[in-house]
C-alpha positions in Angstrom: -16.8 -28.9 -6.9 -16.4 -28.4 -3.2 -14.9 -25.5 -1.5 -11.7 -27.4 -0.5 -11.2 -28.3 -4.2 -11.6 -24.7 -5.0 -8.9 -23.8 -2.5 -6.6 -26.6 -3.6 -7.0 -25.6 -7.3 -5.7 -28.8 -8.7 -2.5 -28.7 -6.7 -1.7 -25.1 -7.5 -3.6 -23.6 -4.6 -0.5 -22.6 -2.6 1.0 -20.7 -5.6 -2.3 -19.0 -6.5 -3.2 -17.9 -3.0 0.3 -16.8 -2.0 0.4 -14.8 -5.3 -2.9 -13.1 -4.4 -1.6 -12.4 -0.8 1.6 -10.9 -2.1 -0.4 -8.8 -4.6 -2.6 -7.3 -1.9 0.3 -6.8 0.4 2.1 -4.8 -2.3 -1.0 -2.8 -3.3 -1.9 -1.8 0.3 1.8 -1.1 1.1 2.0 1.2 -1.9 -1.2 3.0 -0.8 0.1 3.5 2.8 3.5 4.7 1.6 1.9 7.1 -0.9 -0.5 8.5 1.7 2.3 9.0 4.3 4.6 10.6 1.6 1.7 13.0 0.7 1.1 14.0 4.3 4.8 14.5 5.0 5.3 16.6 1.8 2.2 18.7 2.7 3.5 19.3 6.3 7.0 20.2 5.1 5.5 22.6 2.5 3.3 24.3 5.2 6.4 24.7 7.5 8.4 26.1 4.6 5.7 28.7 3.8 5.4 29.7 7.5 9.2 30.2 7.7 9.3 32.2 4.5 6.5 34.4 5.7 8.2 35.1 9.0 11.4 36.1 7.4 9.8 38.9 5.3 
């Protein structure tokens, strides 16, 4: 079996490799979104606590 046959996968290569690409795109997108959501929530919580301390 050659490398090109491996990539071709009996005619299903496009489907298989595009599925893998979409899978990694969704996984990494989810990681980036979760990390940015966490940072934003942490920043907003810190700002809220600063404002509540200044009021009292």
